[in-house]
N, C-alpha and C positions, 0 to 999 in steps of 0.2 A: 717132174714132169712126165716121165716114162711111167712112173706108178700110176699118175692120174689117167693116163691113156688107157693103160692096160687094165685099170679098173672100169673105166667106161667101156672097153671092148668086151669084158667079160658078163658086165651088165646088159648089154646089148644081145650077147648072145644067149644068156639067160632069158631074155625078152623075146627072142626070136622062137625059142623052144617053148616059152609058156604062152605068149600073147601073140607069136607071128610077127615080129619085127621084120620089116622089109629089108632086103639085101642092100639097097641103096644107104641104108645107114651107116653100113661099114665104110662104105666109099666117103660119104660125108665126113666121118671120124677121121678118115686116113687124110683126107684134103686138108681139114682143120689143124690136125697133127702136124702136117708138113709146114703149113703156112706159119703156126707157131714156131717152129724150129728155126725156119727161115729168119722170121723175126729175131729170133733170140741170139742166132750165129751173126747177123749182120747189121743189127743195131747196136752199137757199142753201148749204149747207154741202158740197154734193157734189163742187166742184171741178172740175165736168164741164166748163165751158166755159172758166173761169178762175180760178185759187185765190182764196178768199175767206176772210180772217182771222175766225175766229167764237170763238176762245177762246183763252187762255193756256195754254202747255204748263208747270206749275208744280205743285209740292206746296205751295206756301204757302197759307194761308187768305185767299185775295183773291178778290172778285168785282167785276164792273162792270155797273152800271145805266145803261141807255139808254131814250132817249125820242123816239119818231118823231111826225112829222106836225105838228108844232108850229110856231110859237108860237101859241097861240088863246088868247083872253080867257078868265079864270076858271081853269081846270084847270091851265094852265102856271104861274100865280102860285101855286096851292096846291101844287104840286110844288116848285116854288123855296123856299117857305116850309119846306116838310118837310125838304127836302135842307139848308137852313140851319140850322134847328133841330137836327139831328143831325151838323152840320159834314162833311156827305157830298158828293163831288164826282159829278158824272153827265155822260153824253154826251147831246146833243140833235142828233138828225139833222133838220133843219128842211126845211120846204117853202119856196122864194123868194118866193112869192106870198103867203104868211102872213107873212114877214119884212116885206114892205112895207106889210103891213095891221096889224102889232103891233110898230112900232119900238122903243116904249119897253120892251116885254116883253123883247124880243130883245135890247137893251142889257143888260136886267138879267141875263139867262142870261149873257152874256159878262162882265159887272161882277162877277158874282158867282163867276167862276172855273171855270165849267163849259165843258166841250168842245163846239164846234160843227160837225157835219159835213154835208155835202152829201145832201140827199134829193130833188134836182132841183127846178127852178122850178114846175111844173105839178102833179107827181104824177099825171099823165094816166092814166086808166084803161086806156088803150091803149097807154100808154108803151112797153110791151115789144114793141108791133109796130112801133115807129118805125124808121127808118133810122138807122145808125149817125151819120150827120151830122145828123140832126135829134135825136137823144138828147144829143149832145154839146153842140148848141147849148142845149139846155133845161139841160143841166147848167152850162154856163157862164152863163146867165143867173141862176141861183142864185149862182154865186160874184160876180158883179157886184153883185146886191142886197146879199149880204152885205159886201162890202168896201167899198160906200159908206156903210155903217152904221157899221163898226167897224174898218175899214181892215186886215180879216185876209181871206185867201182860203183856203177848206177844201181839204184834202188828201185827208179821209178820205171816202170815198161810200158809201153804202147803198142798194141798189137797191130803187125802188118794189116792195112785195109779195114781195122777196125774189127776183125773177125773173132770172134770168141765161141770156144766148144770145150767138151769135156777133156780131150787131150791138151789143150791149152791151159784148162784150169788145173790139171796136174802138174803142168811144168812151172806154172806161175807158183804155185804153194809150194813145189818142191824146192825151187830157186831162191825163195822168199822175197819175192818181187812184190811192189804195189802197182795193180793195174790202173793206168790213168787215160782216160779218153778226152772228150769234148762235149762242149754244149752246142757249138755252132761249126758245122763243117762248110767251110767257104766253097769247096768242088773247084778250087782254082786249079786243078789239073784239067779241068775240063772248060771252065768259063774262061775264055780269051778276050773277051770284051771288059776293058778296064771299068768303064762306068757301070756295066751290069754287075761286076764282082764288087765294085765299091758300095753299091746301093744295096746289093744282098747283105753284105757284113755288117753295114751300120744299122740296117733294120734289127739287128739280133743283138744291139749292146743292152746289157743290162747288168745288174749287181751279180758279181761272182761269175761271169761267162768266160769259158775257155774256148778260145778260137783255134781253128787247126788251119794252118797254111803249108805249105811245101817249098823248100828252097828251089826247087826244080821249076815253079812256076814265074815266068817272065811278067806276068800280070800282077802277081803279089808285089813282086819287086816295085814295079811301078806305080802302085796304089799306095804303098805302105807309108810315104811320108804323109800324104793326105789323111790316109786313116788315122794314124797317131796324132795328127793336129786336130781332126775332128773329135777324136776321143776326148782329148785334153779340153776342147771347146766347150764340151758339153758336161764338164766337171767331173770326169772319170779319171783315175788314176790307173796306171799299169803297173801291176805287180809280178814280180816273177812267180811263176805256179807255184812251186812248192812252197812258197812264203804266202800266198792267197790260200792254199788248200792245208797249210799246216802239216806238210809230209816231211819226212825224212829222206833227203835227195841222194844220199850215198849211204853204202854200207859201210 
């Protein structure tokens, strides 16, 4: 992308010298370039910096549920109970610092057969501004915390806030992680109305979809039983994310 932009910039400069290209062309190029960079950074499925797996290419009526930012007391346990009641397996992309604070809940996630992925140790607000070295150190801290409790090291990684950039690409490659995103972002950290969230989610049910929820959302906890029922009533099966995407879950 940078090569393309530089090439266009050079062509514009040549054009200005040769044909008198207006100065505002540079401004337009800068704006377009900035918008493309923003799109590439903040849309996890753009594959702008690094390919991120966001759904399964299949005609089978299967979907995967995933929950970020746990484990936390209360909500995670309620989510686990709902999944158990419905014989459904899900993926939990956990924050390392919360693992150490909620070891019993974390053990239960693993014991009940759910996938556990890396969602960094700190989930720092400025994580996407870290150097590649600092990013990787944070990610490996989560690996270490997880391994110390259940004896497994995660291979699947989900970027905080879904943000990717060249530094994160370098950290992912060096750490030998598999980046995983989603095809349906529920926005459950923002949507507090249960009916609105439920209708938003069910409108996106399609073969191979990966749904993103958060342990921290009370609204998700409230609608989850009805959502799973709706998925099943429409002939869909809930598959654990790594199985649906045919990925290696642990190193």
